[in-house]
N, C-alpha and C positions, 0 to 999 in steps of 0.2 A: 765300506761306508755303512753307517748305521741305518736302520729302517725306521719307518714312522711308528712302529710299535714302541720304540724307545720313548717317544713322546706320549703316545695315546694309550699305551698299556704298560706303564713303568712299574717296576717292583720296588724301586728305591728312588726317592725324590729329595733334592736339596732346594731350599728356598733361600736365595741370596737377597738380603734386604728384609729379613724377618725382624719383627719387633713386637713388643707388647704394649705399645702406645695405643690407647683407645681411639678407634675410628681411623687409624692409619691403614693404608693399603696393605702393608706387610703384615699387620695383625690379622686382617680379615682373611687374607690368603692362607696364612698359617693355620688359622682356625678351621678353614674349609679343608685343608690338606689333612689335618689331624683327625678329621671326621671320616676320612677315607678308609676303606676296608682292605686289610691284608697288605699294606704297603708301609715301607720304612720311610720315615720323614726325618730330615736332618736340617734344622734351622741354621743359617749362616749369618753371623753378625759379630764383627771383631770386638764389640763393646759389651757383649753379654756372655755370661757363663751358662745360663739356662734361660729358656723362654717357654712360658706356659707349661712348666713342669718337665720340659725336655732339654737334654744337653744341647748346648749351642756351640758351634764351631767358628773359629776366626776366619777361615777361608775354605774354599772348596777342596784344596789340596790336603787339608788336615783331616778330612773325613776318612775313616779307616776302611770303608767298604766301597765296592764298585757302585757307581751311580748311573742309572738309566737316564734320568731327567734332572735338569736344573731349571728352576723358575726364577727369573731375574726381575727384581722390582727395586731398582736403584736409579739414581740420576743418569741421564743418557751418556754424559761424557765418559763415565767410567765403564760403560758396558763393553766396549771392544776388549779392554783388558781382562774383564771377567770372563768373556767368551774364550779368550786365549787360555785362561786358567782352566776352564772346563775342558778344552781340547786336550791340554797336557795331562789332565786327570783321567782322560778316557771316557768322559761323559758322552752318552749317545745322542742326546738332544737337548734343546733349550727352548723355553717359552719366555720371550722378552715382553714383559708387561710395560716396561718403561716407555714414556713418551719423550718427545724432543728430537725426533729424527727428521726424515725428509719433509714432514709436514711443517717444519719450522724454516726450511730454506736450505741454502747451499752447505752450511756447516753440518746440518743434519744428514744431508745426502752423503757427505764425506764419511760420517760415522757409519752409515749403512754399508758403504763400499768396503770399509775396513772390516766390519763384521762378516760380510760376504766372503772376503778373501780368507779370513781365519777359518770360517766354516768349511770351505773347500779344502783347505790344507789338512784339516783333521777329520774330514768325512762326517761331520755332524749334520743333524737336521735341526732347523730352527723355525719356530712359529712366531710370527710378529715381524718387526717390533711394533710398539704402540698398539697392543691388542689387549683384549680382556682375558685371554686364555681360553680354556675349554672346560666343558663339563660332560661327563659320561654318567648320567643318572643310574643306568642299569648296573654300572660297575662301581657306583658309590664314589666317584672321583670328581672333585671340583678344584680346579687350579685358578679360578677367577677371584676377583675381589667383590663379587656380587654376594649379598648376604642371604639370598634364598637360592635353593637348588630346585629346578623344575622337576616335576614327577617323571618317573620312567615311562617310556613309550616306544613307538617304532618309527618316529620321524627324526631325521637328522637335519639340523639347521646350521648353515654356513653363512656367516655375515661378514662383509667387508668393513662394515661400520660398527664399531664397538657400542656407541651410544644408541644407535637404532636397534642393534641386537638386544641390548638390555631392555629397551622399551617393548620390543616384540615378545621377549620372554615374559615380561610382566603381563602383557595383554593375554598371552597364551595361558598363563596360570589362571587367570579369571575365566578363561574359556575351557578349562580342564583339559588342555592339550598336553600330552606327554612326549618326551624326547628320548631318543637313543643317544644323541650327542648334540651339543651346542659348541660351535667353534667360532671364535673371532679371529680373523686373518690379519688384521692390521695392515702394515705396509708390504707384506709378502716378500721379505728378503729372500726366503727360500720356499717354504711350504705355501702352495697356492691352491686354487680350486681343483685343478686336475689331480693333485696329490690326494686331496681329501676325498674326491669322488672315487679314486682308485681304492683307497683304504676302506671306505664304507661299502664298496661293492662286495667285499668279503665279510662284512659284518652281519651276522645272522639277525641281530636285533633291529637292523635298519630296513624298513620296507619302502621308504621314499626319502628323497632329499629336497629340502627347501633351501634356496639360495637368495641372498640379497647381494647383488653384484653392481658395483659402480664401474669397474673395468676388469676385463677378463684376465689380465696378466699374461701368463704363458698360454696363448690361444691354442697352439698345437697340442699341448698336453691335455688341456681341458677338453678339446674336441674328441680326442682319442678316448679319454676316460669316460666322458659322458655317453659316447656311442656304445661303449661296452656295457655301462650300467643300465642305460635306458632300454636295452633289449629285454631286461628282466624286471626293472623297477622304475617308477616315474621320478623324473627330476623336474621341479617347478622353480622358475626363476622370476624374481622381481627385480627389474633393472630400471632405474630412473634415467632421465635425460633423453626422452624420446624425441625431443625437437632440437637437440643440440646438433650443430653442423660440424663437419670436419674442419680442423684448424688449417689443414694444408690447402693452399690455393689450387683450384681445379683448372685444368687446361683443356678440358673436353666436356661435351654434354654429359658423358657418363660420370666424370668426376664431380660435376656440379649437382647431378641428380642423386647419386648414391651416397647419402649421408651416413654417418656412423651408425645411427639407430637401425636403418634398414638393413645394414650388413649384419648387425647383431641378430636381428630377426631371422635372417636367412640362415645364419650359423646355427641358431637354436633349432630351427626346423630340420636342418640337415642331420642332426644327431639325436632327434627324437625328444628334445627338451620342450616343455610347455612354458610359455611366458605369460605372466599375469600382470595386471595393472595396479592392483591394490593389495595392501598387507593382508586384509581379511581373506582375499582370494587365494593367498598362499595355502592357508590351512584348509579352506574349502576344497581346493584342488587336491591336496594331499589325501583327503578322506575319500574322494570319489575316484581318483585315477588308479588307485590300487584295486578297484573293483573289477570283478570278472565281467560285469555287464557294462561294456563300453559300446557306444552307438556305432553302428556300421557306417554312418554318414551324418550329414547335417540336417536331415529332414525330420522336423519336430511336429508332432500333433499336440494341440493345446486343448484341454478339456476344462471348461469353466462354467460357473453359473452366473457370472457377471461379465457383461460385455466390455466394460472399461479396462479391467485388469488383463483381459485377453488381448486388447489392442496394445496395451503397454508391453506385454510379453512379445507380441509380434514385432513392434518397433525395435525392441532390444535385440531380438533374434536376427532381423535383417541387418541391423547396424553391426553385428558381430560376425557377419558372414555366414549365418545359418540360412535355412530354407524352411518355409512353411510346407509341410508335407501335403501333397495332392492326394486326397482320399480317393480310393478306387470306387467304381460304381457299386461293387459288392458291399463295401463298407458303408457307403451312403444308404444303401438299401437296409442294412442292419440298423443303422441309426434312425432311419425313417420309421422302422417298426418299434424302436425302443423309446423314441422321444416324441414330445407333442408336435403337431403339424407345423407350428411356427418356430421350430428350432432354426439355427443359423444356416443350415443346409451346406455347410462347408467347414473348413478349418480356419480359425478356432471353432471348436465344437461347443456352442453355447447350449447347455442343458437347461437353462432358464432358472429364474430365481425361486421357483417353487419345487425344485428338484428334490427327490428323496434319495436315499442311499443307493437303491437299486438302479436309478437312472444314471448316477455317476458310474457305478460298476459296469453297466452295460456299455456305456460310452467308452470307458477306458479299455475294456476288453476288445471292443470292435476295432479301436485304433491300434492296439498292440498286435492284432491279427493281420493288419494290412501290410503287405510286403513293401509298400511304398513309404512306410513309416519307420524311422530309425529309433525314435524315442518318444516318450509321452510326458508332457508337463501337466500336472493336475493343480488347478488353482481353486482354493476354498476360501470363501468369504462368509463370515457368520451372519448370513441373511436368509439361508434356505431352511426348509423343513428338516433336512438331514442334519444330524448333529455332527460336530467336528470329529469326535472320536469314532463314530460309526463310519464316516467316510474314510477316515484314516485306516480303519480295520479292513474295509473293502479294498483299498489300494494295496495294502499289504498282501491280501489274498490274490489279487491280480498279479502282483509282482512275482509271487511264488510260481505262477504258471507260465511265465514268459522269460525268455532270455534277453529281452530288450530292457534298457534302463528306464526307470520312472523317476522323475524328479518332481518335487512338490513345492508349492508356495501356500502356506497356511497363514493368511493375512489376519492380523489382529494381535491381541495381547493375552490377557488372562484366560479368555474364553477358549483359546486354541492351544494353550500351553501343554496340556496333557496329550493332545493329539500329536503335537510335534515330537514329544518324548517317545511316543509309541512308534512313530515313523523312524526316528533315529535308532531306536533299539532294533529295528528290523532292517537296518542298513539302507534305508531310503532317504536320500538327501532332502532336507526340507529347509525352507527359507521364509523370511517374513515378507518379501516382495517378489513379484514376478521377474523383475530385472535381475535380481541376484540369482534366482534359479536359472534363468536363461544364460547368465554368464558362466555358471558352472557347467551347463550343458555344452556351451561353446568350447570350454576348456577340454571337456571329455572328447568331443569329436575331433578337435585339433590334435590331441594326443594320439588318438586312434589313427588318424590320417598320417601323422608323422611316423608312427610305428609301422604303418603299412608301407611307407616308403622304404624303411630299413629292411622290411621283409620281402619286398617285391623283387621278382626276378626279371631283369631287363632282357629284352630280345636283342639278337645280334643285328647290327646295322650292316649295310653292304661294306665290304672291305675296300679300302683305298691303298694305293701304293705308299710305302713309307716315304715321307718327303725327303728330298735331298737337303739336309740341314746345313751342309758346309757352305754353299753359296749364299744361303740366307744369313748365316752367321757373319760371313764376309761383308754382306750388305750393311749390317749393323755396325761392324767394326769400322767400316769406311766412314760412316756418319760420325762415329765417336772420334776418330782421328781428325776429322774436319771441325771438331768442336761443336757439332750439331746435336741437339737433343730432340729435334723434330724431323721425322722422315718426310720427304715430299710425297705427293699423291702416287707417283709412279712407283717409288720404293715401297710404300705402304701396301699398294695393291700387289706388287710382286711377292711380298712376304705372305700375305693372306692367301694368294693364289697357290703358293707352294703347298698349302695344306688343303687344297681341293675346294676352296671357297670360290664360287663363280664370281668373276669380276668383269666389269665393262670399262675399257680404257678409252677415254676421249682421244680422237685422232683427227688430224687435218686431212681433208679429202682434196684430190687434184681438181675436181670439178664439182659444180653444184649437183650434177646428176649422180656422181659417185657418192656425194654426201647423202642423197636420198636413199641410194642402195644400201649404204652402211647402216643408215637409220632403220630401214626395214629389216635388215638382217639381225641387228642386235636388239631390236625392240625399243629403240629410243623414241620417246614421245614427241620430241621437239627437234627440228632441224633449223639451224641458222645459216643462211647462205650469204657470204660476203663477196661482192664482186667489185673489182676496181681495175680500170684500164692501165693504171700507173704501176701495177705490180707485174714485174717482168716474167716471173716464173709461175707456171700453172699450179705448182705445188703450194703457192701462197694465196690462192684465190677462193678456196672453199673451206668450210669447217663444219664439224658436227659437235654439238654440245649435249651433254646429258642434262636432264632437268625434268620437271614435271609441268603439267598444265596449270600452273598457278602463277600469278603475276610476280610475286616476290622472288620465287626461286628462278623463274625465267629471266628476270632482270639481272640477278646475280650471275647466272650462266652467261648471259650476253656480255656482261662486263668482263668476265674472265676471257672470253674469246677476243674481245676488242683489244685487251691488253696484249694477248699473244700475237695478234696480227700486227699491232703497232711495233712490237719488239722485233718482228721479223722483217717488216717493211715500214720503217718509221716515216717515210715521205709519202706513203700512199694516201690518196684521198678516197674515203669510203663513198662510193657512188650510190649504193643502195643496199638496203637490208630487207630480206624477205623472211618472215617467220611462218612456217607451215606446221600445222598439227598433222603429223603423219598418221598416227593411230592413237587411240586411247590405250596406250601400252601399259602404263603403271596402274595397277589396281590398288596396291597398298604400299605404304612407306613404313618400314620398321627401323628400329635401331638395335644394333648389337655392339656392346662395348665392354671395356674392362678398365678398372682402376686398381691402384695399389693401396690397400688399407693398412694403417699403422699396426693394427692388431691381427687381422686375419689374412694379410697378404693379398694376393691377386683375387679379385672377385669379378663376376660376370653380370652384366645388366642386359636385359632384353625387354623391348616394349614398342610402343608407337613411336615412330621416328619422324623425320622431316624437320623443318625449321621451327615447328612448334613443340618439339619434344619436351623441352624444359617447362613449357607452359602447361601442357596436358599432363605430364608426369604419370603416364600409365606404363608402369614397368615392374618387373620382378627381378630379384637378385638371387644368384646362386654362387656356390663356391666350387671351383674346379678341384679335381677332375670330374667331368660329366660322363655318364653313359647314357644310353637311349632313354632309360626310365627317368633319370634326373633332367634330361633335356626336355622331355615331354612335360614334366611338372613345371619347369621354368616357363614353358609356353602357356600352360593352362592357368597360371596364376595372374595373367593379364587380361584386361578387357579386350585387347587386340586379338586374343585367341578366338573369341566368338566372331569378331569382325572378319578375320582372314579365312573363315570357313565359307564365305560367300555372303555378300551384303549388297542389297539393291541391284541385283542382276550381275554383279561382278563375279568373275570366276573365282572359285576357292583356291587358296594356296595349297601347294603340295606340302603337307605337314611333315611327311617323312623326310623330304629334302631339307626342310628347315631344321628338323631335329639333327640331321647329319651335319649341317653347317654348324650348329651349336656344339656338337661333339668335336668337330674339327677345330673350331675356334678354341675350345677348351684345351685340345692337344697342343695348339700353338702356344698358349699361355704357359702350359706345363714345361715346354721345351725352352722357353725364352724368359729367364728371370730378368733380362735386361729391359723388358717392356714395362713401363710405368702406367701408361694409359693407351687405350685404343678406342676409336670411334669408327664404326661402319655405319654411316648415316648419310643417305638412306640405304638400308638393305631393301631394295625395291622388289616387289613381286609383280611380274609381268606374265600374263597368260598362265598363271599358276606357278611359274618358276622364279625362285629368288636369285637376285644378283646384287653384288656390292657395287653401287654406283659411285660412292665416295668413301675414302678411307683416310684415317689420320692416326699416326702412331707417334707417341711421345716416349722417349727413352728415359730410363731411370738415371737420376743424377746422384743418388746416394751410393756409396760403395756397396758392392754385392759380396756376401760371404760365400764364396764358392766351395768352402770346406763341406758344406751341406749340399747334397745333390739337388734338393728342392728348397732353397732358402726363402722362396717367395710363396710357399704353399703351407697350409695348416693341415691338409689332408693328403697323405702319401698316395701318389697315383700307382697304377698297375706297374709292377716292376718288370718292364718288358726286357730289360737287360739280363734277366735270369732265364730267358727261353734258350734251351739248348737242344741239339739233335743228338741222338744216341742210337745204337743198334744192338739187338741181341746177337749172339754168336751165329745164329742162322741167317743173319742179314735183315731181319725184320726191323723196319725203321720205327723209332719211338721218339715222340716229342716230349721233352720234359719242360714244364712251364708252370708258373704260379697259377693258382686256381682263380677263376673269375665268377662273379654272380651268375653269369649266363650258363655256367656248368651244372646247374641244378639237375636238369634232366639226365645228364650223363652220370652224375653222382648217384642219383636214385637208381639208375640201371645197374651201376656197379654194386651198390649195397644189396639190392634185391636179388642179384644173381649169385651172391656168395653162398658157399656151403655153410651149414649151421656151425660146423667146427671153426671155420674162419671167422664167423661173426663172434663166436664165443671167445676165442683166443685174442681177438682185437678189442672187443668191447666188454669182455668179462660177463656177457649175458647173451641169451637168445633174444631176438626181437623180430617183430613182424614188419608191417609196412612202416616206412619212415615218414614222419609228418613233414609238412612243408616248412613249418617253423624251425624244425631241427635241421633240415637241409640248408635253410638260409644261413644258420649259424656255421655250417660247414663251408659254404661257398662264398658268402658275402663277408669277407674278413677285413680286419684293419691290418694293413701290411706293416705298420709300425710294431704291432704287438704279436702278430702271428705270421707264419709262413706255411703255406700248403703247396707243395710241388706235386702236380699230377703227371702221371705217365699216360700218354695218349697215342693210340695207333689208329690207323684207318683200314677198315675191312669192307671191301665191296662198296667203297665210296661213303661209308658210314663211320664217323668218328666215334671212338670208344675209349672210355677211361678204364685202365687196367690196374691202376695202383695210385696211391697217394701217400706222401710223407708229410707229417705236420710238426711244426715247432711252435709251442706256446711260450711266450716270454713272460716271466714273472718280474715285473718292474721293481718291486720291493726287494727281492732277493738277487736281482741281476743274474738270473739263471733261466734256463729253458727246459721245458718238458717236451719230449718227442713222442710220436706215435707213427707206426708204419702199417700200411695195409696193401697187400698185393693179391690180386684175384687168383683164385685157385688154379686157373688154366695157365697162369704165367709165373708160377712159383718155381724156384730152383733154376732161374735163368740169370741171376745176378742183379735183378731189378731192386730188390730190397737193399742190397749193399750200396748200389748207386744212389738211391734216394737218401740213405743215411749219410753218405759222404757229403752230399749237397747240404743237408741240414747242419752238419758239423761245421762245414766251411762258412755258412752264413752266420752261425752262432759266434764263430771266432771274429768275423768281420764286424758284428754288432758289439763286440767287446764283452760278451757274457763270460761269467766266471766258470760255469759248468753246464752240462746237459744231463738231465736225469730222466728216468722212465720207470714205469712199473709194469712188470710182465708176470703172467701166470707161470708159476714154477714149473709146470708141466710143458711149457712152450719151449721145447729144446731148440727149435730152429731160430727163434728170436734171441734166446740167450746165447746161442752159439755165435750168431752174427755180432751181437754186442761185445762178446769177449774178443772176437777177432779184431775189432777196431779199437780195443783198449778200455772198454767199460769194466768197472769193478762191480761185484755182486754183493748184495746183503739180503739174506732171507728174512722175510717178514711173516707175521702170523696170517692165517687165512689162505695159505696156498699161493702167495705172491712173492715176487722177488724184486727188490729195488736195485736199479743199476745206475751207475754214475760215471761220467767222464769229465775230469777236470780239464779246463781249457787254458789255464794260466800256470 
């Protein structure tokens, strides 16, 4: 199959639909292509011999040279045939400018399906249809019909909308913003967001990616690519449709509450992507997120000489989820010494309208030195004694002395223009209003927080026994055979209980005394006793109902019990009903649920539960699989998180147990693609302990593609099936398993205890202590793109990593690069050979074409092992040897 380089870095290009007619699309594209550097351009038009001084060809097959790329700008109906011609001619890729496809209806959809089938048959890559094309200013290549080319720069811009992309480029030109690439995706027959992010990840000219996204397309590919890119460079997304609801009818609280936009928001957070609300914010964010000075948190100090703008900034900060920093007593003391007695005595720091430059500088320095301050906003209004340029110069000096970010709002026009220019030249963000400055700061700390999640090492939760999935699968099959898509409460609770989620199952009691005992034991807050002399069996005379001490919920519980008793003894006359409040057992009601999203598959919702869950709408969304760190973040992003830590004398919830439930719930979703929706509502907390009082599970009605192991997930979970046991010849037991984020301490111990020789032969250099960020890259991997199998032994009760084999997948080349490391104390025991066998087997199962590696030529042990399993060698300059193993 051709690579994306065929499209985006072609050496030879054919334009099908070229013309010399003034103002025509084919004329503009041809002109742009002919202006490109070091590329052969071949116009195609059966009615012309020459075009703009260049030989013209009647069709693609008549061009005597190999073509990397064909740009197609002809009527839509003829495009499938032209793509077929390109495939026969061995063209690597095509850009389809033509409109008239799925945007026009069913006939256009059929045309796209034909093109897609042809593309797959010939292994071509296609950008479009109905797109503007792409521009690479740094490479001097423009395939669009836009008559202006933006200046070179380091920002890549991917737009799903051609018209909006054109408008944004025009706006950016006025703002003097340069680009490494502009791409219009159109209908995404083939190339989508994930492909472009992957391609740009290896582009040295690109430092950040801006995206205008209407729909994600291949969500799994985008999530994987974005996660890999955002570890090194920022991705900023503008996505409209924040208030659009899902078109699929919801059958649960979760389905009703978790709309499309909230799921997109959660997906972006999960992979370190920053979302902005306005076009201008795209470019503001691109400028500041690439900075080394990102805030450690949301706590902002505001320095101003005018109270009004300070209040405006404060409102914007709180609205965007930031915090006003609480200044320490030491900082207040410094400010008391530096400012007049009637200064504001807090944050915002009002230096007053008669402030001179020194007063600004002292206030800014004091705030930057405060450990409770993550960043400083300086607001200047041309009303003070201090001149705008003088204050700007002082801010620049303060910024040079601190690692914390400073953002500025220089309000006004001509009077402050030069000061703004000075700030920009010194890489200090500056804006015309406090609100814009605060928006930028909010984007900075969100980006930092999301990156922190990618880099954080989760701690181990207590281990549970692997659930017996067979009986649980049988339970779902039984419902499906009966034509049911809704499991009853007993079945639903049996399913979640199988994953260690505590449940309370309503049961009938033999007597009212037994009912009270059951209620006390299980912590039920309400007991309903039903007594009737007409019921002949004692087993029919009492009952226990779950509920809370609120009228609506209690009435519903009572109604359920009445129905049950009437079904069991329809002729019974109810003599009396006594309701007793046994204990104030339930402190908090939460909701834990899941729904199937059309783009992102199964998603998890957590928040405030009960009968008012949809009204309150206090919830957060996450994508499975979850570990302890992600579960904790899901908790923290709700208002309920503060509530359940103890409110008005109520006992705090056991947060660790709730985190375990969230992880167990995630595991349940991973294992059962048959589940469309789940509600555990309420997940009640009684005396600190969470229990599922009610559960509802809806099964998927759409066909499930079981050819994929996880057809319902966009993030590949931990591949537990790769865990194997092995032994050295001396009987030492070794566990071979995929690496986990939790392995960071063991990985550090392994690397730091290696001999210098082992470090040099594996990493081609000596190194000292390994940074946390680098270890995260080693341990927190994307299992779609990488595989790291660790060898683990246990010595004196202590787990120890003694080796690791890694496979890095190159999506573009469909190949894998491997690396092996075995601790000095365990070499020559066959471990390296075993690890390499596992990597080769996995590469074959993934359908890779080959495995490659690069080894120091002096590393005889590694070269000997590679030769033994079939690798071929190629000596390279610089003392290294390339090794290769074909897999097909």
